[in-house]
C-alpha positions as CSV (number, residue, x, y, z in Angstrom):
1,X,-33.0,12.4,53.8
2,X,-35.2,11.1,56.6
3,X,-32.3,9.2,58.2
4,X,-30.3,12.4,58.3
5,X,-33.3,14.3,59.8
6,X,-33.7,11.6,62.4
7,X,-30.0,11.6,63.3
8,X,-30.0,15.4,63.7
9,X,-33.1,15.4,65.8
10,X,-31.6,12.7,68.0
11,X,-28.3,14.7,68.4
12,X,-30.2,17.9,69.3
13,X,-29.2,19.5,72.6
14,X,-31.5,21.5,74.9
15,X,-30.4,25.1,75.1
16,X,-31.6,28.1,77.0
17,X,-32.6,30.0,73.9
18,X,-33.8,27.5,71.3
19,X,-33.9,28.3,67.6
20,X,-37.3,28.6,65.8
21,X,-38.2,26.5,62.8
22,X,-39.3,28.7,59.8
23,X,-42.5,28.6,58.0
24,X,-42.6,28.2,54.2
25,X,-43.1,32.0,53.8
26,X,-39.8,32.5,55.7
27,X,-38.0,30.3,53.1
28,X,-39.5,32.3,50.2
29,X,-38.3,35.5,51.9
30,X,-34.8,34.1,52.3
31,X,-34.7,33.1,48.6
32,X,-35.8,36.6,47.6
33,X,-33.2,38.2,50.0
34,X,-30.3,36.2,48.5
35,X,-31.6,36.0,44.9
36,X,-30.8,32.3,44.9
37,X,-33.3,29.4,44.7
38,X,-32.7,26.9,47.5
39,X,-32.4,23.2,46.7
40,X,-35.6,21.2,47.8
41,X,-33.5,19.1,50.2
42,X,-32.1,22.3,51.8
43,X,-35.6,23.7,52.1
44,X,-36.7,20.4,53.8
45,X,-33.7,20.7,56.2
46,X,-34.6,24.3,57.1
47,X,-38.3,23.5,57.7
48,X,-37.6,20.4,59.8
49,X,-34.3,20.5,61.6
50,X,-32.8,24.0,61.4
51,X,-33.5,24.4,65.1
52,X,-31.1,21.6,66.0
53,X,-28.0,22.5,68.0
54,X,-25.3,20.0,68.4
55,X,-22.3,21.2,70.5
56,X,-21.0,24.4,69.1
57,X,-22.4,23.8,65.7
58,X,-25.4,25.9,64.7
59,X,-27.2,25.6,61.4
60,X,-28.1,28.5,59.2
61,X,-31.7,29.6,59.9
62,X,-34.6,31.2,58.1
63,X,-37.1,32.0,60.9
64,X,-35.4,34.9,62.7
65,X,-33.9,37.8,60.7
66,X,-32.2,39.1,63.8
67,X,-30.3,35.9,64.4
68,X,-26.5,35.7,63.7
69,X,-27.4,32.4,61.9
70,X,-30.0,34.0,59.5
71,X,-29.2,32.7,56.0
72,X,-29.1,36.0,54.1
73,X,-26.5,37.4,56.7
74,X,-24.4,34.3,56.6
75,X,-24.5,34.2,52.8
76,X,-23.6,37.9,52.5
77,X,-20.6,37.4,54.8
78,X,-19.5,34.3,52.9
79,X,-19.7,36.1,49.6
80,X,-17.8,39.1,51.0
81,X,-14.8,36.9,51.9
82,X,-14.7,35.3,48.5
83,X,-17.1,32.3,48.5
84,X,-18.5,31.8,45.0
85,X,-22.2,32.3,44.6
86,X,-22.4,29.0,42.6
């Protein structure tokens, strides 16, 4: 996992409005919002490199509920278009 984190951090691009990294409480809030426990590796990703932007790719985030990348909003949309909750 550390190799992936290092590679993502290396690929990060500076942007005018950078994303924030969440705190652990933000992760707990997201899990409660979507009623799904997050895998420990995904939690580590969110806590360490969910602020990375690489080209047009943006990760889901847990720090800013107003962001278009906020995990509960992304999950709700994905589920509404047929993605399984499993």
